[in-house]
C-alpha positions in Angstrom: -50.4 251.5 -41.5 -51.0 254.5 -43.6 -52.9 257.3 -41.7 -55.8 258.9 -43.5 -58.1 261.2 -41.7 -59.2 264.7 -40.8 -58.6 267.7 -38.5 -61.7 267.6 -36.4 -64.1 270.1 -34.7 -67.8 269.2 -34.3 -69.9 270.9 -37.0 -72.2 272.5 -34.6 -69.6 274.1 -32.3 -66.2 274.5 -33.9 -63.5 275.3 -31.4 -66.2 276.0 -28.7 -66.9 272.3 -28.3 -65.7 272.0 -24.7 -68.2 274.5 -23.4 -71.8 273.9 -22.5 -73.8 272.2 -23.9 -71.5 269.3 -24.4 -73.0 267.4 -27.4 -71.7 263.8 -27.2 -74.4 262.5 -29.5 -73.6 265.1 -32.2 -69.9 264.4 -32.0 -70.5 260.7 -32.3 -72.6 261.3 -35.4 -69.9 263.5 -37.0 -67.2 260.9 -36.2 -69.3 258.1 -37.6 -69.8 260.0 -40.8 -66.1 260.6 -41.1 -65.3 256.9 -40.4 -67.6 255.8 -43.1 -65.3 257.5 -45.6 -62.6 255.1 -44.6 -60.7 257.4 -42.2 -58.7 255.9 -39.4 -57.5 259.0 -37.5 -58.6 262.4 -36.3 -56.5 265.3 -35.1 -58.1 266.9 -32.1 -57.4 270.2 -30.3 -57.1 271.6 -26.8 -58.5 275.1 -27.1 -56.3 277.2 -24.8 -58.9 279.5 -23.3 -60.9 276.4 -22.2 -58.0 274.2 -21.0 -55.9 276.9 -19.2 -58.2 279.3 -17.4 -55.3 280.2 -15.1 -51.6 279.6 -15.3 -51.5 277.0 -12.5 -54.6 274.9 -13.2 -56.1 272.8 -16.0 -59.8 272.9 -16.4 -60.8 269.4 -15.4 -64.1 269.4 -17.3 -62.3 270.2 -20.6 -59.8 267.5 -19.9 -62.6 265.0 -19.2 -64.3 266.0 -22.4 -61.1 265.5 -24.4 -61.0 262.0 -23.0 -64.6 261.4 -24.0 -63.8 262.7 -27.5 -60.9 260.2 -27.7 -63.2 257.4 -26.7 -65.9 258.4 -29.1 -63.3 258.4 -31.9 -62.0 255.0 -30.8 -65.6 253.6 -31.0 -65.5 254.5 -34.7 -62.0 252.8 -35.0 -60.3 256.2 -35.3 -57.0 256.9 -33.6 -56.5 260.4 -32.1 -53.7 262.9 -32.4 -54.3 265.4 -29.6 -52.9 268.9 -30.1 -52.0 270.7 -26.9 -51.4 274.5 -27.2 -54.2 275.7 -29.6 -54.5 279.5 -29.5 -54.6 280.0 -33.3 -57.6 278.7 -35.2 -59.0 279.6 -38.6 -58.1 283.2 -38.8 -58.1 284.3 -35.2 -55.9 284.0 -32.1 -57.3 283.3 -28.7 -55.0 283.8 -25.7 -56.1 283.3 -22.1 -56.6 286.8 -20.5 -53.9 286.1 -17.9 -51.3 285.5 -20.7 -51.7 288.7 -22.7 -48.6 290.7 -23.5 -46.2 287.9 -22.5 -43.7 285.8 -24.5 -44.8 282.2 -24.8 -41.2 281.2 -25.8 -39.3 282.7 -22.9 -41.7 283.7 -20.1 -41.1 281.4 -17.2 -44.8 281.4 -16.1 -46.1 280.7 -19.6 -43.5 277.9 -20.0 -44.6 276.3 -16.7 -48.3 276.6 -17.7 -47.6 275.1 -21.1 -45.8 272.2 -19.5 -48.7 271.7 -17.1 -51.2 271.3 -19.9 -48.9 269.0 -21.9 -48.2 266.8 -18.9 -51.8 266.6 -17.9 -53.0 265.4 -21.3 -50.1 262.9 -21.8 -50.4 261.6 -18.3 -54.1 261.0 -18.9 -53.4 258.9 -22.0 -49.9 257.4 -21.2 -49.6 254.1 -23.0 -53.1 254.4 -24.5 -53.5 252.5 -27.8 -56.1 255.0 -28.9 -53.5 257.7 -29.3 -51.4 257.7 -32.5 -49.2 260.7 -31.7 -49.2 264.2 -30.2 -48.7 267.6 -31.6 -47.5 270.4 -29.4 -49.3 273.3 -31.1 -51.3 274.4 -34.1 -49.3 276.8 -36.3 -47.6 278.3 -33.3 -45.8 281.1 -35.1 -49.2 282.6 -36.0 -50.1 282.7 -32.4 -46.9 283.2 -30.4 -45.0 285.1 -33.1 -41.7 284.3 -34.7 -39.0 283.6 -32.2 -35.2 283.7 -32.6 -34.0 280.3 -33.7 -32.3 279.8 -30.3 -35.5 280.6 -28.3 -37.7 278.6 -30.7 -35.4 275.6 -30.4 -35.2 275.8 -26.6 -39.0 276.1 -26.3 -39.6 273.1 -28.6 -37.1 270.9 -26.8 -38.7 271.8 -23.5 -42.3 271.0 -24.7 -41.2 267.7 -26.3 -39.3 266.8 -23.1 -42.6 267.4 -21.2 -44.3 264.9 -23.4 -41.7 262.2 -23.0 -41.5 262.8 -19.3 -45.1 261.8 -19.0 -44.8 259.0 -21.6 -41.4 258.0 -22.8 -42.8 256.0 -25.7 -45.1 258.7 -27.1 -44.6 260.1 -30.6 -44.6 263.9 -30.8 -44.1 266.7 -33.3 -44.7 270.4 -33.2 -47.7 271.1 -35.4 -46.0 274.3 -36.6 -46.6 273.4 -40.3 -42.8 273.0 -41.1 -43.1 276.2 -43.0 -39.3 277.0 -42.7 -38.2 274.2 -44.9 -41.4 273.5 -46.9 -42.2 277.1 -47.8 -39.0 279.1 -47.1 -40.6 281.2 -44.3 -39.0 282.5 -41.1 -40.7 280.8 -38.2 -38.1 280.6 -35.4 -38.6 276.8 -35.3 -35.6 275.4 -37.2 -36.5 272.0 -38.6 -32.8 271.0 -39.3 -31.9 271.6 -35.6 -35.0 269.9 -34.3 -34.7 266.6 -36.3 -33.3 264.9 -33.1 -36.1 266.3 -31.0 -39.3 265.5 -32.9 -40.4 262.1 -34.2 -42.0 263.2 -37.5 -42.5 266.4 -39.5 -45.9 267.7 -40.4 -46.4 270.2 -43.3 -49.5 272.4 -43.5 -50.2 274.0 -46.9 -52.8 275.9 -48.9 -50.8 276.8 -52.0 -51.7 279.9 -54.1 -50.1 279.8 -57.5 -49.9 281.5 -60.9 -49.0 278.2 -62.6 -51.3 275.2 -62.6 -48.5 272.6 -62.8 -46.6 274.1 -59.9 -49.9 274.1 -58.0 -50.6 270.5 -58.8 -47.0 269.4 -58.1 -46.8 271.2 -54.7 -47.9 268.2 -52.6 -45.2 265.9 -53.7 -42.7 268.8 -53.6 -43.6 269.5 -49.9 -43.1 265.9 -48.9 -39.8 265.7 -50.7 -38.5 269.0 -49.2 -38.9 267.6 -45.7 -37.5 264.1 -46.3 -33.8 265.0 -46.1 -34.1 265.1 -42.3 -34.7 261.4 -42.1 -38.1 261.6 -40.3 -41.5 260.4 -41.4 -43.6 263.1 -43.1 -47.3 263.3 -42.0 -49.3 265.8 -44.1 -51.1 267.4 -41.2 -53.2 269.9 -43.0 -54.4 270.6 -46.5 -57.8 271.4 -48.0 -60.0 274.0 -49.7 -63.2 275.9 -49.0 -66.2 275.3 -51.2 -66.5 279.1 -51.3 -63.2 279.3 -53.2 -63.6 276.5 -55.8 -66.3 274.4 -57.4 -67.0 271.0 -55.9 -65.7 269.3 -59.1 -62.4 271.2 -58.9 -62.1 270.6 -55.2 -62.3 266.9 -55.9 -59.6 267.3 -58.5 -57.4 269.1 -55.9 -58.0 266.4 -53.2 -57.2 263.7 -55.7 -53.9 265.1 -56.8 -52.8 266.0 -53.3 -53.7 262.7 -51.7 -52.1 260.5 -54.3 -49.1 262.8 -55.0 -48.2 263.0 -51.3 -48.5 259.2 -51.0 -46.5 258.7 -54.2 -43.8 261.0 -52.8 -43.5 258.7 -49.7 -45.4 260.3 -46.9 -46.8 258.3 -44.0 -50.3 259.8 -43.9 -52.6 262.7 -44.8 -55.0 264.7 -42.7 -57.4 267.0 -44.5 -58.9 270.2 -43.2 -61.5 269.4 -42.3 -64.2 266.8 -41.8 -67.4 268.8 -41.8 -68.7 272.2 -42.8 -69.7 274.2 -39.7 -73.2 275.4 -38.7 -72.0 278.1 -36.4 -71.8 281.2 -38.7 -72.7 283.6 -35.8 -69.5 282.6 -33.8 -65.9 283.7 -34.3 -63.8 283.0 -36.3 -66.5 282.1 -38.8 -68.5 285.3 -38.5 -65.5 287.3 -39.9 -63.9 284.6 -42.0 -67.0 283.0 -43.4 -65.3 281.0 -46.0 -63.9 279.0 -43.1 -67.4 277.5 -42.7 -67.1 275.4 -45.8 -63.7 273.5 -45.7 -65.5 270.2 -44.8 -65.6 267.2 -47.1 -69.0 266.6 -45.6 -71.8 269.1 -45.5 -73.6 270.0 -42.3 -76.3 267.5 -43.1 -73.7 264.8 -43.4 -73.9 264.4 -47.1 -70.6 263.9 -48.9 -69.1 266.4 -51.3 -67.2 265.1 -54.3 -63.9 265.5 -52.5 -65.3 263.1 -49.8 -65.6 260.4 -52.5 -61.9 261.0 -53.4 -61.1 260.4 -49.7 -63.2 257.2 -49.8 -61.5 256.0 -52.9 -58.0 256.7 -51.6 -58.7 255.2 -48.1 -60.0 252.0 -49.8 -56.6 251.5 -51.6 -54.6 252.5 -48.4 -56.4 249.8 -46.4 -54.7 247.2 -48.6 -51.3 249.1 -48.7 -48.5 247.7 -46.6 -45.8 250.4 -46.2 -43.3 247.8 -45.1 -43.9 245.7 -48.3 -44.0 248.4 -50.9 -40.8 250.5 -50.9 -40.5 253.7 -53.0 -38.1 253.5 -55.9 -34.9 255.5 -55.2 -34.7 259.0 -56.8 -32.9 259.3 -60.1 -32.0 262.9 -59.5 -31.3 265.2 -56.6 -32.1 268.9 -56.4 -29.4 270.6 -54.3 -30.2 273.1 -51.6 -27.4 275.5 -50.9 -26.4 276.1 -47.2 -28.1 279.5 -47.4 -31.5 277.8 -47.5 -31.0 275.8 -44.3 -28.7 278.2 -42.4 -29.0 281.9 -41.5 -25.8 283.7 -42.5 -25.0 287.4 -41.9 -25.5 289.9 -44.7 -27.2 287.7 -47.3 -27.6 289.7 -50.5 -28.7 286.9 -52.8 -32.0 285.2 -53.4 -34.3 285.4 -50.4 -35.2 282.1 -48.7 -38.7 282.4 -50.2 -37.2 282.9 -53.7 -35.0 279.9 -53.3 -38.0 277.9 -52.3 -39.8 278.9 -55.4 -36.8 278.0 -57.5 -36.7 274.6 -55.9 -40.4 274.1 -56.6 -39.9 275.1 -60.2 -36.9 272.7 -60.5 -38.9 269.9 -59.0 -41.8 270.4 -61.4 -39.4 270.6 -64.4 -37.7 267.4 -63.3 -41.1 265.7 -63.1 -42.0 267.0 -66.6 -38.8 265.4 -67.8 -39.8 262.1 -66.3 -37.4 262.2 -63.4 -38.2 261.1 -59.9 -36.4 263.9 -58.0 -35.6 264.2 -54.3 -33.8 267.0 -52.4 -30.5 267.1 -50.7 -28.6 269.7 -48.7 -25.2 270.2 -50.4 -23.5 269.7 -47.1 -25.0 266.2 -47.0 -24.2 265.3 -50.6 -21.7 262.6 -49.7 -24.5 260.6 -48.0 -26.1 260.0 -51.4 -23.5 258.1 -53.3 -26.0 256.1 -55.4 -27.6 259.1 -57.1 -25.5 260.5 -59.9 -27.5 263.5 -61.2 -27.6 266.8 -59.3 -29.7 269.8 -60.3 -28.9 273.3 -59.1 -31.4 275.9 -60.3 -30.2 279.5 -60.6 -27.3 279.0 -58.2 -26.0 282.1 -56.6 -25.3 282.0 -52.8 -22.9 279.2 -51.9 -20.4 278.4 -49.2 -16.9 277.0 -49.6 -18.1 273.7 -48.1 -20.9 273.6 -50.7 -18.3 274.1 -53.5 -16.1 271.4 -52.1 -19.0 269.0 -52.1 -19.8 269.8 -55.7 -16.3 269.1 -56.8 -16.3 265.8 -54.9 -19.6 264.8 -56.5 -18.4 265.4 -60.0 -15.0 263.9 -59.4 -16.8 260.7 -58.2 -18.6 260.4 -61.5 -21.7 262.6 -60.9 -23.3 265.0 -63.3 -23.9 268.5 -62.0 -26.3 270.8 -63.7 -26.4 274.4 -62.7 -28.1 277.4 -64.2 -27.1 281.1 -63.9 -28.5 282.7 -60.8 -27.2 286.2 -61.0 -23.8 287.8 -59.9 -21.7 284.7 -59.0 -20.6 283.9 -55.5 -18.9 280.7 -56.7 -15.1 281.0 -56.2 -13.3 280.2 -59.4 -16.5 279.5 -61.4 -14.5 279.3 -64.7 -12.6 276.3 -63.5 -15.8 274.5 -62.5 -17.8 275.1 -65.7 -14.9 275.1 -68.1 -15.8 278.6 -69.4 -14.7 282.1 -68.6 -17.6 284.4 -67.4 -17.5 287.7 -69.3 -18.5 289.9 -66.3 -18.4 293.6 -65.8 -18.4 294.4 -62.1 -21.8 295.5 -60.9 -23.4 295.3 -64.3 -25.5 292.7 -66.1 -26.0 291.9 -69.8 -29.3 291.9 -71.5 -30.8 288.6 -72.9 -29.9 287.9 -76.5 -33.5 288.5 -77.6 -37.1 288.2 -76.6 -37.9 285.3 -76.7 -34.7 283.5 -76.0 -34.1 280.8 -78.6 -31.6 278.1 -77.7 -30.4 276.3 -80.8 -28.8 272.9 -80.2 -25.4 272.3 -81.8 -24.6 269.0 -83.3 -22.9 268.0 -80.0 -26.0 269.0 -78.1 -28.4 267.2 -80.5 -26.5 264.0 -79.8 -28.1 263.9 -76.4 -31.7 264.3 -77.6 -34.2 262.6 -79.9 -35.2 265.8 -81.5 -35.5 265.8 -85.3 -33.4 268.3 -87.2 -36.3 270.8 -87.3 -37.0 270.6 -83.6 -33.6 271.6 -82.2 -34.5 275.1 -81.2 -36.1 275.8 -77.9 -37.9 279.1 -77.2 -38.2 280.7 -73.8 -40.2 283.8 -72.7 -38.0 286.3 -70.8 -39.8 287.3 -67.6 -38.9 288.9 -64.3 -36.8 291.8 -62.9 -34.0 292.9 -65.3 -31.0 292.1 -63.0 -32.4 288.7 -62.0 -33.3 287.8 -65.6 -29.9 288.6 -67.0 -27.7 285.8 -68.5 -24.1 285.2 -67.6 -22.2 285.4 -70.9 -19.3 283.0 -71.1 -16.4 282.0 -73.4 -15.6 278.3 -73.6 -12.2 277.2 -72.2 -12.4 273.4 -72.2 -16.2 273.1 -72.2 -18.2 271.8 -75.2 -21.0 274.1 -76.4 -24.3 272.2 -76.5 -26.5 275.1 -77.4 -26.3 278.7 -78.7 -28.6 281.7 -78.1 -30.0 284.2 -80.5 -26.6 285.9 -80.8 -24.7 282.7 -81.3 -23.3 283.0 -77.8 -22.8 279.8 -75.8 -26.0 279.1 -73.8 -25.4 275.5 -72.6 -22.0 274.0 -71.9 -20.6 270.6 -71.0 -17.3 270.3 -69.1 -15.8 266.9 -68.1 -14.6 267.0 -64.5 -12.9 264.1 -62.8 -15.0 261.0 -63.5 -18.1 263.1 -64.0 -19.1 266.3 -65.7 -20.7 269.8 -65.3 -23.5 271.2 -67.4 -23.9 275.0 -67.2 -26.9 276.9 -68.5 -26.1 280.6 -69.0 -29.7 281.8 -68.6 -31.9 281.7 -65.4 -34.6 279.8 -67.1 -36.2 278.5 -63.9 -36.6 282.1 -62.8 -38.3 283.0 -66.0 -40.9 280.3 -65.5 -41.8 281.7 -62.0 -43.0 285.0 -63.6 -46.3 285.6 -65.4 -49.3 283.4 -65.6 -48.9 279.7 -66.5 -45.1 279.9 -66.8 -44.9 276.2 -67.5 -47.3 276.2 -70.4 -45.3 275.4 -73.6 -42.1 275.9 -71.5 -39.5 273.5 -73.0 -37.1 273.7 -70.0 -38.0 270.1 -69.2 -36.3 269.1 -72.5 -33.1 270.6 -71.2 -33.4 268.5 -68.0 -34.1 265.4 -70.0 -31.0 266.2 -72.0 -28.9 266.6 -68.9 -30.3 263.2 -67.6 -29.2 261.5 -70.8 -25.7 263.2 -70.5 -25.5 261.7 -67.0 -26.7 258.2 -68.2 -29.8 258.4 -66.0 -32.8 256.4 -67.2 -36.1 256.3 -65.2 -37.4 252.8 -64.5 -40.8 253.8 -66.0 -41.5 256.6 -68.5 -44.9 257.8 -69.5 -44.2 259.6 -72.7 -46.4 262.5 -71.5 -44.7 265.3 -69.5 -47.8 266.2 -67.5 -48.1 262.6 -66.1 -46.0 262.1 -63.0 -45.0 258.5 -62.3 -44.2 257.1 -58.9 -42.8 253.6 -58.7 -42.6 251.2 -55.7 -41.0 247.8 -55.6 -42.2 244.8 -53.4 -39.7 243.7 -50.7 -40.8 240.1 -50.8 -40.8 237.7 -53.7 -42.1 237.4 -56.4 -40.5 240.7 -57.6 -43.3 243.1 -58.3 -43.7 246.7 -59.1 -46.5 249.2 -58.5 -46.8 252.2 -60.8 -48.8 255.2 -59.7 -49.7 257.7 -62.5 -50.9 261.2 -61.6 -52.1 263.4 -64.5 -51.4 267.0 -63.5 -53.0 268.3 -66.7 -56.6 269.7 -67.0 -57.1 267.6 -70.1 -57.3 264.0 -71.3 -53.9 262.4 -72.0 -52.7 259.1 -73.3 -49.7 257.7 -71.5 -47.4 255.2 -73.2 -45.5 253.3 -70.5 -42.0 252.1 -71.3 -39.3 250.7 -69.1 -35.7 251.8 -68.7 -34.8 250.1 -71.9 -37.5 251.8 -73.9 -39.7 248.6 -74.1 -43.5 248.7 -73.6 -44.5 247.8 -70.1 -46.6 244.6 -70.2 -48.6 242.7 -67.7 -50.3 245.6 -66.0 -53.1 244.9 -63.5 -55.2 247.8 -62.2 -54.8 247.7 -58.4 -58.3 249.1 -57.8 -60.4 247.0 -60.2 -58.1 244.0 -60.7 -58.6 244.3 -64.5 -55.7 243.5 -66.8 -54.6 246.4 -69.0 -54.8 245.6 -72.7 -51.6 247.4 -73.5 -49.0 249.8 -72.3 -51.2 252.7 -73.5 -53.1 254.2 -70.6 -55.7 256.9 -70.9 -56.1 259.4 -68.0 -58.8 262.0 -67.8 -58.2 265.5 -66.5 -56.4 265.4 -63.1 -56.9 261.6 -63.1 -55.0 259.0 -61.1 -54.4 255.3 -61.8 -52.4 252.7 -60.0 -51.1 249.4 -61.6 -49.2 246.4 -60.4 -47.0 244.0 -62.4 -44.7 241.1 -61.8 -41.2 241.6 -63.1 
């Protein structure tokens, strides 16, 4: 069952719902209106000031009202996901008075009080079929601060143990937003270390961007960034306020997020939130008034356009069997260096946030190239023997184990693409790329021109379909001077695939073992991160498509339109069938031309929603549109 639903506070009260007057009838109406959209789950919250009035007692009235809330949701056929430690909410922190000035991660009294609340709630619902899962907190680092990884890990283990002590079969995660791996933030809650402690990961995101394609592609990127840990990914929070976008554009955003996250393989999505609030005189809404209007439903219960997107999506998800329809394996991997997942001393390279941005840009570029890309930590590369294309954007920091994995990957027949990422940390880089870096210590070289023009050689053109007059690719040079600098190289045993404005080698191909290495001397992914609309008319995707051809990688379905992302699923049972999800990330009409891995037009398409047969392999998609097809192979 795919989960689709909302984060829920009643529209009349917000987080003050557990206080008098308790409005069961109003809550029931709100839940009914949400259920009518096709939702099957709600995330609910235990507001700390109401549930923990003292460190050694749970407020029994609040606990009883939580149980009533769960029952009211069940009456509308909505599962519940209770969240225990809720001190942060919508732009304000509320700590019980007795807890002020104390550390929630390490203070013995606060730890006992937290366990008391967790155990009281789980004991009340142990074995209850109305409960889908539990979350320990809501965005805990915003409330409790950023702990050391050791303290954060110990705290998380202790809270999850409290859940399982009360119900060994309960599913639990943290509710922290997974910001460390998804967004490159320091949270003190290390997802890699916690993968044996939690049952699923739950990203929260509200992306702000300078590039519309990165913004549109972020949902799928976030799901894929968390999948290497082998846990289900539940999108716990996303949404937008009607004060910060038009209703039409909010609908576009909901559409691309819901379908992209599903296409990328998540297990469910919870939007923030169900209703607008009618409590503008209460905090946090009196000082963060835009928080009043995140609902997909207005205070009078009428649906906004984004509610219709939820309704459409939920209708398809009701007929979707996750066990029957398995996502197609990725054709390419984007490698994360150990410096992204591990804190090393004296790290002078890219910040974790910069690395995250580079990975996002690489993911979007791969999508534009028609590649279904996933992420892999370089230390786990051996666990992905079936995938033979590895992309390393702007590589700088690296460990000796990372290097050893790269050699093994190439030796085993893989294709490694890496672009320049500043002063190299790679030991013996010349041997790996087949070219001698011409470096002066502590200095960088200027780009060959502005813009940079990469001109394909005859050897490079052999890996493209470009006509003779289309073999020059132009790139705007953007960003800080040291970070934007190229790494000039002299070929040793590498073949030059492209030259820059000065006829210096810009793209090189070196055979290595049974595989090969492609090295780009310019940090083109970094250039795209700077300025407005860095991906508009950016031909970097053509380089990625060229690298895929070098590696013999052919996507099972191609759209012929870079802006249209294609997600493919295959049926487990016979007859062999395929589902093709198309997401148009562009703000304009496009015409996709679907071809299979052999370049043949895709025939026999049936629209999953309407049941109509497509007349041809040419599919029109409006701005930000989504279509899903099925065919028998």
